[in-house]
C-alpha positions in Angstrom: 0.0 0.0 0.0 1.9 3.0 -1.2 0.4 6.3 -0.1 3.2 8.5 -1.4 1.3 10.4 -4.0 1.5 14.0 -5.2 -1.7 16.0 -4.9 -2.4 19.2 -6.8 1.2 20.3 -7.0 2.2 19.2 -3.5 5.2 17.0 -3.4 4.8 13.4 -2.2 5.5 12.7 1.4 8.7 10.6 1.8 8.8 8.8 5.1 12.5 7.9 4.6 13.4 11.5 5.0 12.3 11.4 8.6 14.0 8.2 9.6 17.3 10.0 10.4 17.9 8.5 13.9 17.8 5.1 15.4 15.0 6.3 17.8 12.8 7.5 14.9 13.4 4.3 13.0 12.6 2.1 16.0 9.4 4.1 16.8 8.3 3.9 13.2 8.8 0.1 13.0 7.1 -0.3 16.4 4.1 1.6 15.2 3.9 -0.3 12.0 3.9 -3.6 13.8 1.3 -2.3 16.4 -1.1 -1.2 13.6 -0.2 -4.0 11.2 -2.0 -4.6 7.9 -0.8 -7.0 5.2 2.2 -5.7 3.4 3.0 -3.0 6.0 6.1 -4.7 7.4 7.8 -5.2 4.0 6.9 -1.5 3.1 8.3 -0.3 6.4 11.5 -2.3 6.2 11.9 -1.0 2.6 11.4 2.5 3.7 14.0 2.2 6.4 16.4 0.5 4.1 16.0 3.3 1.6 16.7 5.9 4.3 19.9 4.0 5.3 21.0 3.0 1.8 19.9 -0.1 0.0 23.4 -1.2 -1.0 24.7 -1.0 2.6 21.7 -2.8 4.1 21.9 -5.5 1.4 25.6 -6.0 2.2 25.0 -6.0 6.0 22.1 -8.5 5.8 23.9 -10.9 3.5 21.4 -10.4 0.7 22.0 -9.2 -2.8 20.6 -5.8 -3.7 18.1 -7.6 -6.0 17.1 -10.1 -3.2 16.5 -7.2 -0.9 14.4 -5.3 -3.3 12.3 -8.4 -4.1 11.9 -9.2 -0.4 10.7 -5.7 0.5 8.0 -5.4 -2.1 4.6 -4.8 -0.4 3.1 -8.0 -1.9 6.0 -10.3 -0.9 5.6 -12.9 1.7 8.5 -12.3 4.1 10.0 -15.3 5.9 11.2 -14.9 9.4 14.7 -15.5 8.2 14.5 -12.6 5.8 13.0 -10.3 8.4 15.7 -11.2 10.9 18.5 -10.7 8.3 17.1 -7.3 7.2 16.7 -6.2 10.8 20.2 -7.3 11.5 21.4 -5.3 8.5 19.5 -2.3 9.9 21.0 -2.7 13.4 17.5 -3.6 14.8 16.1 -6.5 16.8 12.5 -7.5 16.9 11.0 -8.4 20.3 7.9 -9.7 21.8 5.7 -8.0 24.4 2.6 -9.1 26.1 -0.6 -7.9 24.4 
């Protein structure tokens, strides 16, 4: 679900521009997971990877650039292994909390 659209001359909102700190990144990912809808996790991880640099994240995660792009498409079915590898590449850990 890509909501980055230009409207009547306004430039598109680019989330990646605001993910300039680890705290902002962690808060964004936490909120995405809390309000989760299908495809949101892949989109969020893709946005974070874009903010940090796709090539660097691909290298750090052990994925090729093409594998990373494919994995982070909103319609992809992410495996837990891929999620963990991308998070590791981003310097993030996923955790579990009581609902």
